[in-house]
N, C-alpha and C positions, 0 to 999 in steps of 0.2 A: 227564593221566598224569604221574606223578612222574618227574622226569628220571632218578632213580636206576634207575627201571625200565629205562630204555633200556640199562642195562647190558648187558642181554642182547645188547646190541649185540654184544657180544663173541661171544656164542654164535654168532651168525650167522656169525660169523667162519667163515672157512672156506677153504680150503686150496690149496695146490699150486704147485710150480714145474715148468716143463716140461722134460722130457728126452725122448729118443726112446722110452723105455719107460714114461713117467709120464703118466697122464691127468690133465690139469689142469682142475679143475672149479670152483674158487672164484675168481671174478672174472677168468677167462680165463687163457690160457697163461702170461702174464707177471705175473699178479696185479695187473694195472693196470686192470681193468674192461673191457678191450677183447677182443671175440670176433672171430675172423677169418672171419666169415660174409659171403656175398654173395648177391645176388638176393633180398633181403628187401623186404617191403612198405614203401612210403614213406607210406602212409596206410591206416588200418584201416577196415573196414566200420563203419557207424553203430553197430552193437551190439558192436563190438570184434572182435578176431580170432576165428576159429572155434576152439572148444575141441574138440580131438581126443579127449581122454578126461580123466577125473578119477579118482583113487584116494583114497578117503576113509577108509581103514582104518589110517592111520598112528597111532602114538602121539604124544605131545606132543613138540614140539621146534621148533627155529629154524634147523636146518642146511639147506643147499642140496642140490639133486639132483646126482647124479654120473653122467653118461653114460659108461659104460666097458664094454668087451668086449661090445658090442652089447646091453647091458642098461642099466637105470636103477637106481641104488642111492640110498637115502635112509634116514636114521636117525630113530628116535623112541623115546620112553620109555613103557613100560607098567608100572604099579606103580612100582618104583624101578629097574627094569632097562632098559638101553638095547638096542634091537634094530636090526639091519640088515634092511631090506625090499628084496628083489631083485625088480624088476618087468621085464616084457617091454617092448619098444618100443611095444606097444599098451596098456600100462597094467595088464596082468594080473599078480597076485602069483604069483611063481614059488617063492620061498622066503622064510623069515623066520628069523633066527638071532640069539641074544643075544651081546653083546660085553662086558657088565659093568654095574656099578652106575652110575646116572646121578644128576644133581643134582636134588634135590627142593626144598622150601621155596618161596620166592617165585620165580615164573617157572620152574616145573619143566619139564624137557625136555632133549633132546639139544642140545648146544651146537655143538661143532666139526664141520665137514664133513670126512668122511674123505678121505684121499688113496689113490688106486689106482695101483699100479705093477705092470703085468703081471697076475699072478693073486693078488697080495697087496694087502690093504687095511690102512690104518693109521688108527687113531682115537685121539684124546686125549679121555678122558672128563672130565666135570665134577668127578669125585672124584679126578682126578690119576693115572689109569692110562693108560699108552700101550700099546695093544694092536695086535698084528699078526695078521690073520686070513687064513687060506688060503681063497680064494674057491672053490676046487674042492670043498672039503668043508664050508665054513661053520664051521670050527673054529679055535680059537686056535693060532697057531704059536709065538708068544712074547708076553710082556708085561713091562713094567717099572713098578714103583711109584715115581712121580716124587717123592713126598713122603718115604716111608720109606727108599728107596734113595739118594736124591740130596738129602736135607735140604731139599726144597722145602716150601712151605706153601700151603694152599688160600687162595683169596681170596673175598670176600664173595659173589659171584654165580657161583662155580664156575669151575674152571680152564677156559680156553678158548683154543685155538690151532689154527689150520689149518696142518698140518705141511708142511714143505718137504722134498722128496726131491731129491737130486742124485746120480745114479749109484747107488751102493750106500750112500750116507750119508743119514741122516734126522736133522734138527735139531730141538731142542726146548728150551724154557726153563722148567725146574722152579721157578726163582726162589729157589734156596737160597743161603746165604751162600758156601758152598764150590763147590757145583755149580749155578751160576747159569744157565748155558746149556751144553747138552751136544750132542755128536754121537754117534750110535749107528750100528752096522752094521745096515742095514735087513733083512738076511737072518737074522742071528743074534741081534740085539738087544744085542750086546756094545758096551761103551763104547769109543769111539775117542778122544775127548778131552773134557775138562771145563774150563770157564772160570769163574773167580770173577766176571767182569764187574765190575759196581759193587756187587754184593751186593743188588740191589733185588729185591723181589717181582715176579712176572709181572704183566702189566696188560692181559690179554685181547687182546694184539696178535698178529696173524699176520705173522711176519717176512718180510723180503725178501732175496733173494740176488741180488747184482749182479756184473757183471764190470767192474772199474775198476782202472786202474793196473797192468794185467798180472796181476791175481789176482782171486779171488772173495772178496767181502766179504759177511758176514751182518749184516744191519741189523735191530735190534729196538727197540721202545719198551717199556721196563720201567717200574716204578713211578714213578720220578722222573728217569729219564735215557734219552736215546736213545743206543744203543751201536752201534759198528761193530767186528766181529771178523774176523780172518783166518779164512776158512772152512775152511782146511786144517789149522790148528793150534789154533784157539780163542783165539789171542792177542788181547787187547784193543788195538785200534788207536787208538780215540778214544771219547770220550763227550761228550754235550752235555746240560746240565741242562734238563729239561722236565717240568712237572707241572701238572695241573689240580686243581680242587677235590677231586675224588674219586680221582685217580690211576688213571683208566680211559682206556685208549688202544686201542680196538678196531680202528682202521683201519690197513691195511698202508700203509707209506710209498710214495711215488711217486718214481722215479728217472728222470732224463733228462739225458743229455749232461753228466755230471759234477756235477749238482745234485740235491739230495734235498729232498722236501717231506714233512714230518711234521705230522699234524694230529689234533685230538680235540675233544670237546665240553665242555659245562658252562661256556661262555663263554670257553674258552681260545683256540681258533683254530689257526693253523698257522704253522710256521716253514720258510723255505727255507735250506738249508745248502749251501755249496759245498765239495766234496771237493778236497783237494790232489791234485796230479798222481799222487802215489804212493799216495793213499788213507789216509795215516797221520794226517791231521788234517782238521778241518772248520772253516769260518768262517760266521758268520751273514750272510745276504744281506738278508733282510727278514722281517718278522713281520706277520701279518694276524689280527685278532680276529673278523672278521665270519663267515667260513666255519668255524664251530665245530661241525663235523660229528661226531656221536656214534657212529652205527652204520652209516651209509649208504654210506661210501666216496665217492670222487670219481674223475673221469676227466680226464686231461690231453689236450687236443685242440687242435691248431693254435695253440699258444701260450696257451691259457686252461685254467684248472682249473674244472671244472663240478661242483657239488655243493650240498647244502643244509645249513643250520645246525641247531643244537639249541636253544639259548636264543634265538638270532637265527633266527626261523622264516621265513627267506627261502631261495629258491634263488639261487645266486650264480655269476658267472663272474669269476674272479680272474686278472689278468694274470700269467703265469708269470715275466716279467722283473722286474716292479716290485712285485708283491703288491697292486696297486690293484684294488679292486672296480669292475668296469666294467659290471656288470649285476646287477640285483636284481629278483625277482618273487615274488609269492605266488599265482600262477595255479594252482598245485597245492600240496598239503601236502608237508611235508618227508618224506624217505625215502631209499631206496637208488637207485643209478644205475649203469648199465653202458652200453656202446657197441658197435654193430655196423653195418657197411655204411652209414656216413654219418649214422646216427641215434642219439640217446640214448634209453634205456628207463628209466623211473622207476617205482618201486613204492612208494607212499606209506603212511604210517602210518594213513591213513584207508581203506586198501584200494583206492586208485586205481591203475590201470595206465595209464601215459601214454607216448605216442610223441612225442618232442621233436626238432625240427629245429634243429641248431646254426646260428647266424647271426653269424659273425665276432665272437665275444665275447658272444653272447646266445643265446636260443633262443625258438622259438614252439611252443606246444602244438598238435600236428597232430591227434592222436586221443587219446581217453580212454575208459576203461571201468572197471567196478568188479568186484572179486573178491568173489563172493557166497558161495563155499564155504569151508570150513575153520573154524578156531577160534583163539582167543587173539590175540596181537598180530601185526601185519603187519610183521615184521622180517627175514624171510629174504631173502638176496640172489638176484637173478634169474640164470638160466643160459640160454644159447642154444646149441643144438647141432643141426646139420643142418636149419636152418630152423624149429626148434621152440623156443618160449619156455616154459621150465619155471618155474612159480610155486609155491612152497611156502607154505601158510598153515596152521600148526598141524597138524591131523590130515589135511590134504588136500594132495595134489600134483596140479597141473593142467598139461596140455600144450596149448599154443596153436599153431596153424598161422600162422606169420608170413612164409611164403615166397610170392613172387609166383606 
C-alpha cells in the first residue's frame, strides 16, 4: 500500500472534546485514546469476542461510530453524497439522512467522525462544509462553507477534522490565510473569532483543547507548524515548526502535566514540547523518529507512549520523559490503538483485532482475531461504549461483546 494512501488517516480522524452536554466519541472523552470502561474481558475466547451484531449497509467511509442518545450514529458515502445512519443499540437501521457532498477520487468516503452535543450533530465534510444537523428531524440547522466563506482551501485527500465543542463554541481550521482557525457559535453558526495563525493549510489534524496556565489553549498541527491559540480570543500564543514529507498530520496531540507530544508519519516521528507556566511559549524537550505514526494514534500510559510506526513498521513504547524507545515488536501489523480497563486494543491494517496487556514499557499480545466483514482499508479508529467494542470497516459496522 502506498504510504500516501494512508492519508486517509486523516479521515479517520474523528472527534470531540468532553463537556457535560457533549458526547465524545473519537478516541475517548479527552481525545487521548482512553475510554473510562471497567469490567472488561482480560482475554478473549479462542475465536475472538462474541459479535453481537453487524450492519453491512453503510456507504463508503473511514469514520468511527458515535454512541449518543441511546443510539449509534455512523456516516458513509453513497454516490457522492454523505449520509448519517442512525442505528438502534441492537444494530437495526432506524433512519438515514444526507448531510452533503463527500470526497470522491482516491479513497472515497466519509472522513471526519461527527460530534454530537445534545440533539445537535456537527460534521465537517471532505469538501469543506461544516454542517449542523438537528437530530430530532434529521435536517440541516445551519452550515458554513469553510473555503468560500473563510478563504480556506481543500487539501489533496479531502478536508478532515474531528471537531471540538466546548460549551457553545465549536472550533475549526479552514486553513485560510486570513481565517486560518475559527471559532463559531454552535447553535447559530455565527463567527465568534478568527485567527490568522501562521497562515498554513490544514493538515488532517483533529485538534486538542487543554487547560494550562489558568486558561484554555487550542492546539492544532497545521501544514508546517504546530500552533497554540488562546481558545477564548483566537490570539496566537506560540508556534513550533513541524513538517513531514507530505505535510500530513492526522493524529491529535497528547498533553500531560505541562508537556505536549505531537507526532506524524512518513518517517517524521514525534516531538515533545514543554509549555511555559503561562502557556505563552514552548520549548523542545526531545525528538523521536521511530514512532512515525501516520493514522493510528497513540496512548500515553504509566509513563510510556504506545503506538505503531508508518515507515518504521513496528509497535513501540517510547519513554515519556526521555523519548527513548524501550520496546519494539512486529508481533502484529501496524494500526490504530486505544485503551480501556488496563488493556490496549489494536486494529491493524491487515484487519487484525488484538487485545494487548501493557507490561511496564512493553506489551504482550493476549488475544487476536480477524475482521472478516466490510470493505476497503482497515483504518477506522475503535470505540468502546458500555462494554461493547465498535469496529467500522468500510461498509460494515460490527459490535463485539467485550464485557466479563
